[in-house]
PyMOL Python script that loads the backbone (N, CA, C, O; Angstrom):
from pymol import cmd

cmd.read_pdbstr("""\
ATOM      1  N   MET A   1      -2.598 -11.239   0.030  1.00  0.00           N
ATOM      2  CA  MET A   1      -1.759 -11.357   1.789  1.00  0.00           C
ATOM      3  C   MET A   1      -1.322 -12.802   1.917  1.00  0.00           C
ATOM      4  O   MET A   1      -1.626 -13.741   1.181  1.00  0.00           O
ATOM      5  N   ASP A   2      -0.665 -12.801   2.830  1.00  0.00           N
ATOM      6  CA  ASP A   2      -0.409 -14.647   3.032  1.00  0.00           C
ATOM      7  C   ASP A   2      -1.350 -14.569   4.435  1.00  0.00           C
ATOM      8  O   ASP A   2      -2.105 -15.539   4.512  1.00  0.00           O
ATOM      9  N   PHE A   3      -1.437 -13.828   5.312  1.00  0.00           N
ATOM     10  CA  PHE A   3      -2.570 -14.061   7.134  1.00  0.00           C
ATOM     11  C   PHE A   3      -3.312 -12.843   7.312  1.00  0.00           C
ATOM     12  O   PHE A   3      -3.380 -11.983   6.434  1.00  0.00           O
ATOM     13  N   CYS A   4      -3.594 -12.800   7.880  1.00  0.00           N
ATOM     14  CA  CYS A   4      -4.382 -11.623   8.260  1.00  0.00           C
ATOM     15  C   CYS A   4      -5.277 -12.265   9.821  1.00  0.00           C
ATOM     16  O   CYS A   4      -5.787 -13.332  10.161  1.00  0.00           O
ATOM     17  N   CYS A   5      -5.098 -11.041  10.365  1.00  0.00           N
ATOM     18  CA  CYS A   5      -5.752 -11.557  11.742  1.00  0.00           C
ATOM     19  C   CYS A   5      -6.888  -9.943  12.231  1.00  0.00           C
ATOM     20  O   CYS A   5      -6.465  -8.905  12.742  1.00  0.00           O
ATOM     21  N   THR A   6      -8.218 -10.238  11.878  1.00  0.00           N
ATOM     22  CA  THR A   6      -9.024  -9.431  11.518  1.00  0.00           C
ATOM     23  C   THR A   6      -9.279  -8.849  12.893  1.00  0.00           C
ATOM     24  O   THR A   6      -9.627  -7.670  12.836  1.00  0.00           O
ATOM     25  N   SER A   7      -9.200  -9.362  14.126  1.00  0.00           N
ATOM     26  CA  SER A   7      -9.256  -8.935  15.245  1.00  0.00           C
ATOM     27  C   SER A   7      -8.062  -7.956  15.667  1.00  0.00           C
ATOM     28  O   SER A   7      -8.264  -7.251  16.655  1.00  0.00           O
ATOM     29  N   LYS A   8      -6.710  -7.842  14.934  1.00  0.00           N
ATOM     30  CA  LYS A   8      -5.857  -7.040  15.770  1.00  0.00           C
ATOM     31  C   LYS A   8      -5.723  -6.408  14.523  1.00  0.00           C
ATOM     32  O   LYS A   8      -4.848  -5.542  14.566  1.00  0.00           O
ATOM     33  N   LYS A   9      -6.141  -6.495  13.679  1.00  0.00           N
ATOM     34  CA  LYS A   9      -6.204  -5.395  11.986  1.00  0.00           C
ATOM     35  C   LYS A   9      -4.290  -5.742  11.693  1.00  0.00           C
ATOM     36  O   LYS A   9      -3.385  -4.974  11.367  1.00  0.00           O
ATOM     37  N   ILE A  10      -4.294  -7.001  11.948  1.00  0.00           N
ATOM     38  CA  ILE A  10      -2.685  -7.228  11.266  1.00  0.00           C
ATOM     39  C   ILE A  10      -2.661  -8.092  10.040  1.00  0.00           C
ATOM     40  O   ILE A  10      -3.212  -9.190   9.957  1.00  0.00           O
ATOM     41  N   ILE A  11      -1.889  -7.423   8.978  1.00  0.00           N
ATOM     42  CA  ILE A  11      -1.844  -8.397   8.224  1.00  0.00           C
ATOM     43  C   ILE A  11      -0.337  -9.059   7.772  1.00  0.00           C
ATOM     44  O   ILE A  11       0.374  -8.182   7.284  1.00  0.00           O
ATOM     45  N   ILE A  12       0.180 -10.117   7.808  1.00  0.00           N
ATOM     46  CA  ILE A  12       1.692 -10.618   7.559  1.00  0.00           C
ATOM     47  C   ILE A  12       1.736 -11.021   5.748  1.00  0.00           C
ATOM     48  O   ILE A  12       1.060 -11.916   5.241  1.00  0.00           O
ATOM     49  N   GLU A  13       2.363 -10.431   5.260  1.00  0.00           N
ATOM     50  CA  GLU A  13       3.116 -10.800   4.319  1.00  0.00           C
ATOM     51  C   GLU A  13       4.407 -11.413   4.147  1.00  0.00           C
ATOM     52  O   GLU A  13       5.357 -11.098   4.864  1.00  0.00           O
ATOM     53  N   LEU A  14       4.488 -12.263   3.244  1.00  0.00           N
ATOM     54  CA  LEU A  14       5.656 -12.982   3.420  1.00  0.00           C
ATOM     55  C   LEU A  14       6.571 -13.078   1.803  1.00  0.00           C
ATOM     56  O   LEU A  14       6.063 -13.809   0.953  1.00  0.00           O
ATOM     57  N   ASP A  15       7.317 -12.655   1.597  1.00  0.00           N
ATOM     58  CA  ASP A  15       7.968 -11.881   0.365  1.00  0.00           C
ATOM     59  C   ASP A  15       8.680 -12.354  -0.339  1.00  0.00           C
ATOM     60  O   ASP A  15       9.890 -12.352  -0.111  1.00  0.00           O
ATOM     61  N   GLY A  16       8.054 -13.004  -1.600  1.00  0.00           N
ATOM     62  CA  GLY A  16       9.456 -13.821  -2.223  1.00  0.00           C
ATOM     63  C   GLY A  16       9.792 -12.919  -3.698  1.00  0.00           C
ATOM     64  O   GLY A  16       9.216 -11.905  -4.090  1.00  0.00           O
ATOM     65  N   ALA A  17      10.964 -13.694  -4.368  1.00  0.00           N
ATOM     66  CA  ALA A  17      11.570 -12.249  -5.347  1.00  0.00           C
ATOM     67  C   ALA A  17      10.522 -11.557  -6.250  1.00  0.00           C
ATOM     68  O   ALA A  17      10.926 -10.473  -6.672  1.00  0.00           O
ATOM     69  N   GLN A  18       9.389 -11.873  -6.619  1.00  0.00           N
ATOM     70  CA  GLN A  18       8.486 -11.126  -7.339  1.00  0.00           C
ATOM     71  C   GLN A  18       8.088  -9.788  -6.849  1.00  0.00           C
ATOM     72  O   GLN A  18       7.619  -8.867  -7.519  1.00  0.00           O
ATOM     73  N   HIS A  19       8.408  -9.824  -5.266  1.00  0.00           N
ATOM     74  CA  HIS A  19       8.091  -8.362  -4.467  1.00  0.00           C
ATOM     75  C   HIS A  19       9.107  -7.511  -4.405  1.00  0.00           C
ATOM     76  O   HIS A  19       9.081  -6.641  -3.534  1.00  0.00           O
ATOM     77  N   TYR A  20       9.978  -7.577  -5.131  1.00  0.00           N
ATOM     78  CA  TYR A  20      11.186  -6.945  -4.958  1.00  0.00           C
ATOM     79  C   TYR A  20      11.514  -6.504  -6.843  1.00  0.00           C
ATOM     80  O   TYR A  20      12.554  -5.857  -6.961  1.00  0.00           O
ATOM     81  N   GLU A  21      11.074  -6.668  -7.651  1.00  0.00           N
ATOM     82  CA  GLU A  21      10.916  -6.241  -9.269  1.00  0.00           C
ATOM     83  C   GLU A  21       9.973  -4.991  -8.959  1.00  0.00           C
ATOM     84  O   GLU A  21       9.073  -4.838  -8.134  1.00  0.00           O
ATOM     85  N   GLU A  22      10.592  -4.047 -10.062  1.00  0.00           N
ATOM     86  CA  GLU A  22       9.576  -2.948  -9.840  1.00  0.00           C
ATOM     87  C   GLU A  22       8.252  -3.014  -9.802  1.00  0.00           C
ATOM     88  O   GLU A  22       7.788  -2.166  -9.040  1.00  0.00           O
ATOM     89  N   GLU A  23       7.061  -4.014 -10.578  1.00  0.00           N
ATOM     90  CA  GLU A  23       5.892  -3.792 -10.889  1.00  0.00           C
ATOM     91  C   GLU A  23       5.338  -4.159  -9.553  1.00  0.00           C
ATOM     92  O   GLU A  23       4.313  -3.695  -9.053  1.00  0.00           O
ATOM     93  N   GLY A  24       6.188  -5.103  -9.004  1.00  0.00           N
ATOM     94  CA  GLY A  24       6.097  -6.184  -7.309  1.00  0.00           C
ATOM     95  C   GLY A  24       5.598  -4.663  -6.535  1.00  0.00           C
ATOM     96  O   GLY A  24       4.479  -4.470  -6.061  1.00  0.00           O
ATOM     97  N   GLU A  25       6.702  -3.701  -6.550  1.00  0.00           N
ATOM     98  CA  GLU A  25       6.852  -2.944  -5.014  1.00  0.00           C
ATOM     99  C   GLU A  25       5.506  -2.421  -5.557  1.00  0.00           C
ATOM    100  O   GLU A  25       4.434  -2.623  -4.986  1.00  0.00           O
ATOM    101  N   ARG A  26       5.645  -1.749  -6.677  1.00  0.00           N
ATOM    102  CA  ARG A  26       4.625  -1.057  -6.894  1.00  0.00           C
ATOM    103  C   ARG A  26       3.180  -1.277  -6.482  1.00  0.00           C
ATOM    104  O   ARG A  26       2.575  -0.448  -5.802  1.00  0.00           O
ATOM    105  N   LYS A  27       2.703  -2.283  -6.859  1.00  0.00           N
ATOM    106  CA  LYS A  27       1.531  -3.236  -6.117  1.00  0.00           C
ATOM    107  C   LYS A  27       1.273  -3.218  -5.114  1.00  0.00           C
ATOM    108  O   LYS A  27       0.186  -2.923  -4.616  1.00  0.00           O
ATOM    109  N   ASP A  28       2.610  -3.657  -4.418  1.00  0.00           N
ATOM    110  CA  ASP A  28       2.871  -3.771  -2.875  1.00  0.00           C
ATOM    111  C   ASP A  28       2.400  -1.924  -2.084  1.00  0.00           C
ATOM    112  O   ASP A  28       1.699  -1.746  -1.088  1.00  0.00           O
ATOM    113  N   LYS A  29       2.731  -1.384  -2.510  1.00  0.00           N
ATOM    114  CA  LYS A  29       2.745   0.068  -2.005  1.00  0.00           C
ATOM    115  C   LYS A  29       1.077   0.049  -2.416  1.00  0.00           C
ATOM    116  O   LYS A  29       0.282   0.142  -1.481  1.00  0.00           O
ATOM    117  N   ILE A  30       0.694  -0.040  -3.436  1.00  0.00           N
ATOM    118  CA  ILE A  30      -1.030   0.403  -3.385  1.00  0.00           C
ATOM    119  C   ILE A  30      -1.695  -0.031  -2.475  1.00  0.00           C
ATOM    120  O   ILE A  30      -2.411   0.574  -1.677  1.00  0.00           O
ATOM    121  N   ARG A  31      -1.361  -1.651  -2.625  1.00  0.00           N
ATOM    122  CA  ARG A  31      -2.176  -2.286  -1.595  1.00  0.00           C
ATOM    123  C   ARG A  31      -1.883  -2.227  -0.223  1.00  0.00           C
ATOM    124  O   ARG A  31      -2.758  -2.714   0.493  1.00  0.00           O
ATOM    125  N   ASP A  32      -0.850  -1.746   0.369  1.00  0.00           N
ATOM    126  CA  ASP A  32      -0.154  -1.452   1.652  1.00  0.00           C
ATOM    127  C   ASP A  32      -1.348  -0.450   2.025  1.00  0.00           C
ATOM    128  O   ASP A  32      -2.188  -0.576   2.915  1.00  0.00           O
ATOM    129  N   ALA A  33      -1.176   0.641   1.037  1.00  0.00           N
ATOM    130  CA  ALA A  33      -2.207   2.075   1.464  1.00  0.00           C
ATOM    131  C   ALA A  33      -3.505   1.849   1.729  1.00  0.00           C
ATOM    132  O   ALA A  33      -4.153   2.240   2.699  1.00  0.00           O
ATOM    133  N   VAL A  34      -3.982   0.949   0.467  1.00  0.00           N
ATOM    134  CA  VAL A  34      -5.455   0.941   0.762  1.00  0.00           C
ATOM    135  C   VAL A  34      -5.788  -0.074   2.214  1.00  0.00           C
ATOM    136  O   VAL A  34      -6.893   0.027   2.747  1.00  0.00           O
ATOM    137  N   LEU A  35      -4.818  -0.963   2.735  1.00  0.00           N
ATOM    138  CA  LEU A  35      -5.318  -1.783   3.661  1.00  0.00           C
ATOM    139  C   LEU A  35      -4.584  -0.869   4.976  1.00  0.00           C
ATOM    140  O   LEU A  35      -4.951  -1.300   6.069  1.00  0.00           O
ATOM    141  N   GLU A  36      -3.834   0.045   5.037  1.00  0.00           N
ATOM    142  CA  GLU A  36      -3.569   0.883   5.804  1.00  0.00           C
ATOM    143  C   GLU A  36      -4.810   2.162   6.203  1.00  0.00           C
ATOM    144  O   GLU A  36      -4.934   2.809   7.244  1.00  0.00           O
ATOM    145  N   SER A  37      -5.380   2.189   5.308  1.00  0.00           N
ATOM    146  CA  SER A  37      -6.224   3.447   5.303  1.00  0.00           C
ATOM    147  C   SER A  37      -7.623   2.798   5.517  1.00  0.00           C
ATOM    148  O   SER A  37      -8.668   3.444   5.600  1.00  0.00           O
ATOM    149  N   MET A  38      -7.494   1.137   5.613  1.00  0.00           N
ATOM    150  CA  MET A  38      -8.511   0.500   6.579  1.00  0.00           C
ATOM    151  C   MET A  38      -8.311   0.359   7.813  1.00  0.00           C
ATOM    152  O   MET A  38      -9.111  -0.287   8.489  1.00  0.00           O
ATOM    153  N   GLY A  39      -7.290   0.888   8.317  1.00  0.00           N
ATOM    154  CA  GLY A  39      -6.869   0.238   9.825  1.00  0.00           C
ATOM    155  C   GLY A  39      -5.685  -0.578  10.016  1.00  0.00           C
ATOM    156  O   GLY A  39      -4.871  -0.461  10.933  1.00  0.00           O
ATOM    157  N   TYR A  40      -5.666  -1.314   9.182  1.00  0.00           N
ATOM    158  CA  TYR A  40      -4.297  -2.072   9.351  1.00  0.00           C
ATOM    159  C   TYR A  40      -2.970  -1.960   9.563  1.00  0.00           C
ATOM    160  O   TYR A  40      -2.522  -0.816   9.486  1.00  0.00           O
ATOM    161  N   THR A  41      -2.144  -2.920   9.834  1.00  0.00           N
ATOM    162  CA  THR A  41      -0.626  -2.794  10.161  1.00  0.00           C
ATOM    163  C   THR A  41      -0.628  -4.030   8.892  1.00  0.00           C
ATOM    164  O   THR A  41      -1.294  -5.052   8.725  1.00  0.00           O
ATOM    165  N   VAL A  42       0.408  -3.398   8.161  1.00  0.00           N
ATOM    166  CA  VAL A  42       0.946  -4.429   6.878  1.00  0.00           C
ATOM    167  C   VAL A  42       2.383  -4.648   7.772  1.00  0.00           C
ATOM    168  O   VAL A  42       3.177  -3.779   8.131  1.00  0.00           O
ATOM    169  N   LEU A  43       2.430  -6.027   7.990  1.00  0.00           N
ATOM    170  CA  LEU A  43       3.952  -6.608   8.447  1.00  0.00           C
ATOM    171  C   LEU A  43       5.012  -7.335   7.619  1.00  0.00           C
ATOM    172  O   LEU A  43       5.464  -8.361   8.129  1.00  0.00           O
ATOM    173  N   ARG A  44       5.413  -7.021   6.597  1.00  0.00           N
ATOM    174  CA  ARG A  44       6.567  -7.919   5.706  1.00  0.00           C
ATOM    175  C   ARG A  44       7.431  -8.731   5.811  1.00  0.00           C
ATOM    176  O   ARG A  44       7.838  -8.483   6.947  1.00  0.00           O
ATOM    177  N   TYR A  45       8.111  -9.661   5.391  1.00  0.00           N
ATOM    178  CA  TYR A  45       9.060 -10.527   5.852  1.00  0.00           C
ATOM    179  C   TYR A  45       9.934 -10.783   4.571  1.00  0.00           C
ATOM    180  O   TYR A  45       9.506 -10.306   3.520  1.00  0.00           O
ATOM    181  N   THR A  46      10.602 -11.180   4.559  1.00  0.00           N
ATOM    182  CA  THR A  46      11.204 -11.645   2.936  1.00  0.00           C
ATOM    183  C   THR A  46      11.434 -13.367   3.653  1.00  0.00           C
ATOM    184  O   THR A  46      11.667 -13.811   4.778  1.00  0.00           O
ATOM    185  N   ASP A  47      11.194 -14.004   2.150  1.00  0.00           N
ATOM    186  CA  ASP A  47      11.412 -15.398   2.236  1.00  0.00           C
ATOM    187  C   ASP A  47      12.656 -15.780   3.362  1.00  0.00           C
ATOM    188  O   ASP A  47      12.651 -16.418   4.415  1.00  0.00           O
ATOM    189  N   LYS A  48      13.549 -15.174   2.716  1.00  0.00           N
ATOM    190  CA  LYS A  48      15.071 -15.419   3.068  1.00  0.00           C
ATOM    191  C   LYS A  48      15.098 -14.979   4.629  1.00  0.00           C
ATOM    192  O   LYS A  48      15.952 -15.504   5.344  1.00  0.00           O
ATOM    193  N   GLU A  49      14.255 -14.097   5.150  1.00  0.00           N
ATOM    194  CA  GLU A  49      14.415 -13.493   6.657  1.00  0.00           C
ATOM    195  C   GLU A  49      13.701 -14.853   7.226  1.00  0.00           C
ATOM    196  O   GLU A  49      14.225 -15.579   8.071  1.00  0.00           O
ATOM    197  N   VAL A  50      12.510 -15.065   6.667  1.00  0.00           N
ATOM    198  CA  VAL A  50      11.861 -16.447   7.797  1.00  0.00           C
ATOM    199  C   VAL A  50      12.442 -17.224   7.805  1.00  0.00           C
ATOM    200  O   VAL A  50      12.653 -17.699   8.921  1.00  0.00           O
ATOM    201  N   ASN A  51      13.357 -18.157   6.156  1.00  0.00           N
ATOM    202  CA  ASN A  51      14.229 -19.110   6.440  1.00  0.00           C
ATOM    203  C   ASN A  51      15.279 -18.895   7.511  1.00  0.00           C
ATOM    204  O   ASN A  51      15.354 -19.838   8.299  1.00  0.00           O
ATOM    205  N   ALA A  52      16.018 -17.995   7.709  1.00  0.00           N
ATOM    206  CA  ALA A  52      16.977 -17.480   8.747  1.00  0.00           C
ATOM    207  C   ALA A  52      16.759 -17.353   9.565  1.00  0.00           C
ATOM    208  O   ALA A  52      17.419 -18.039  10.345  1.00  0.00           O
ATOM    209  N   ASN A  53      15.721 -16.445  10.196  1.00  0.00           N
ATOM    210  CA  ASN A  53      15.593 -16.018  11.591  1.00  0.00           C
ATOM    211  C   ASN A  53      14.194 -16.349  12.118  1.00  0.00           C
ATOM    212  O   ASN A  53      13.638 -15.531  12.851  1.00  0.00           O
ATOM    213  N   PHE A  54      13.456 -17.751  11.716  1.00  0.00           N
ATOM    214  CA  PHE A  54      12.370 -18.243  11.474  1.00  0.00           C
ATOM    215  C   PHE A  54      11.376 -17.439  13.166  1.00  0.00           C
ATOM    216  O   PHE A  54      10.247 -16.975  13.322  1.00  0.00           O
ATOM    217  N   ARG A  55      12.688 -17.673  14.182  1.00  0.00           N
ATOM    218  CA  ARG A  55      11.918 -17.353  15.825  1.00  0.00           C
ATOM    219  C   ARG A  55      11.743 -15.670  15.644  1.00  0.00           C
ATOM    220  O   ARG A  55      10.660 -15.116  15.830  1.00  0.00           O
ATOM    221  N   GLY A  56      12.818 -15.042  15.302  1.00  0.00           N
ATOM    222  CA  GLY A  56      12.790 -13.584  15.257  1.00  0.00           C
ATOM    223  C   GLY A  56      11.404 -12.921  14.087  1.00  0.00           C
ATOM    224  O   GLY A  56      10.846 -11.858  14.358  1.00  0.00           O
ATOM    225  N   VAL A  57      11.138 -13.495  13.208  1.00  0.00           N
ATOM    226  CA  VAL A  57      10.315 -13.368  12.814  1.00  0.00           C
ATOM    227  C   VAL A  57       8.805 -13.561  13.471  1.00  0.00           C
ATOM    228  O   VAL A  57       7.856 -12.780  13.403  1.00  0.00           O
ATOM    229  N   CYS A  58       8.883 -14.801  14.103  1.00  0.00           N
ATOM    230  CA  CYS A  58       7.512 -14.784  14.759  1.00  0.00           C
ATOM    231  C   CYS A  58       7.774 -14.281  16.343  1.00  0.00           C
ATOM    232  O   CYS A  58       6.806 -14.471  17.079  1.00  0.00           O
ATOM    233  N   GLU A  59       8.753 -13.770  16.857  1.00  0.00           N
ATOM    234  CA  GLU A  59       8.765 -13.052  18.190  1.00  0.00           C
ATOM    235  C   GLU A  59       8.176 -11.531  17.842  1.00  0.00           C
ATOM    236  O   GLU A  59       7.461 -10.865  18.591  1.00  0.00           O
ATOM    237  N   ASP A  60       8.816 -11.016  16.068  1.00  0.00           N
ATOM    238  CA  ASP A  60       8.249  -9.744  15.615  1.00  0.00           C
ATOM    239  C   ASP A  60       6.753  -9.631  15.863  1.00  0.00           C
ATOM    240  O   ASP A  60       6.112  -8.797  16.502  1.00  0.00           O
ATOM    241  N   ILE A  61       6.238 -11.101  14.923  1.00  0.00           N
ATOM    242  CA  ILE A  61       4.836 -10.761  15.139  1.00  0.00           C
ATOM    243  C   ILE A  61       3.873 -10.724  16.361  1.00  0.00           C
ATOM    244  O   ILE A  61       2.885 -10.010  16.531  1.00  0.00           O
ATOM    245  N   TRP A  62       4.477 -11.790  17.266  1.00  0.00           N
ATOM    246  CA  TRP A  62       3.697 -11.946  18.530  1.00  0.00           C
ATOM    247  C   TRP A  62       3.957 -10.653  19.538  1.00  0.00           C
ATOM    248  O   TRP A  62       3.233 -10.496  20.521  1.00  0.00           O
ATOM    249  N   ASN A  63       5.151  -9.641  19.197  1.00  0.00           N
ATOM    250  CA  ASN A  63       5.067  -8.259  19.870  1.00  0.00           C
ATOM    251  C   ASN A  63       3.513  -7.638  18.840  1.00  0.00           C
ATOM    252  O   ASN A  63       2.523  -7.211  19.433  1.00  0.00           O
ATOM    253  N   HIS A  64       3.562  -7.687  17.660  1.00  0.00           N
ATOM    254  CA  HIS A  64       2.366  -6.725  17.334  1.00  0.00           C
ATOM    255  C   HIS A  64       1.143  -7.234  17.715  1.00  0.00           C
ATOM    256  O   HIS A  64       0.156  -6.610  18.107  1.00  0.00           O
ATOM    257  N   LEU A  65       1.303  -8.513  17.556  1.00  0.00           N
ATOM    258  CA  LEU A  65      -0.052  -9.034  18.096  1.00  0.00           C
ATOM    259  C   LEU A  65      -0.491  -8.790  19.661  1.00  0.00           C
ATOM    260  O   LEU A  65      -1.678  -8.845  19.984  1.00  0.00           O
ATOM    261  N   PHE A  66       0.535  -8.521  20.590  1.00  0.00           N
ATOM    262  CA  PHE A  66       0.055  -8.395  21.854  1.00  0.00           C
ATOM    263  C   PHE A  66       0.799  -7.291  22.678  1.00  0.00           C
ATOM    264  O   PHE A  66       0.973  -7.260  23.896  1.00  0.00           O
ATOM    265  N   SER A  67       1.275  -6.212  21.536  1.00  0.00           N
ATOM    266  CA  SER A  67       1.769  -4.880  22.510  1.00  0.00           C
ATOM    267  C   SER A  67       0.139  -4.230  22.825  1.00  0.00           C
ATOM    268  O   SER A  67      -1.029  -4.501  22.548  1.00  0.00           O
ATOM    269  N   GLU A  68       0.826  -3.335  23.491  1.00  0.00           N
ATOM    270  CA  GLU A  68       0.026  -2.228  24.028  1.00  0.00           C
ATOM    271  C   GLU A  68      -1.071  -1.805  22.666  1.00  0.00           C
ATOM    272  O   GLU A  68      -0.747  -1.984  21.492  1.00  0.00           O
ATOM    273  N   GLY A  69      -2.188  -1.315  23.030  1.00  0.00           N
ATOM    274  CA  GLY A  69      -2.747  -0.746  22.182  1.00  0.00           C
ATOM    275  C   GLY A  69      -3.235  -1.081  20.899  1.00  0.00           C
ATOM    276  O   GLY A  69      -3.723  -0.531  19.912  1.00  0.00           O
ATOM    277  N   LYS A  70      -2.860  -2.372  21.364  1.00  0.00           N
ATOM    278  CA  LYS A  70      -3.527  -3.630  19.806  1.00  0.00           C
ATOM    279  C   LYS A  70      -5.363  -4.054  20.538  1.00  0.00           C
ATOM    280  O   LYS A  70      -6.123  -4.792  19.910  1.00  0.00           O
TER     281      LYS A  70
END
""", "prot")
cmd.dss("prot")
cmd.show_as("cartoon", "prot")
cmd.util.cbc("prot")
cmd.orient("prot")
């Protein structure tokens, strides 16, 4: 995991190319399932998405952190 906010139970993953190989995707699914079973929300963004739309990624994170019910 790249970032974690325990008070909001949100984990942020910034995914590079290794996450899109078969083994990386398998490991991510297992890890996400474990984290979600612990009550966490996992937010995933590609490196390309962060570079091309940094503001949009930040807004999405902000919305998850401060939305109703969190």
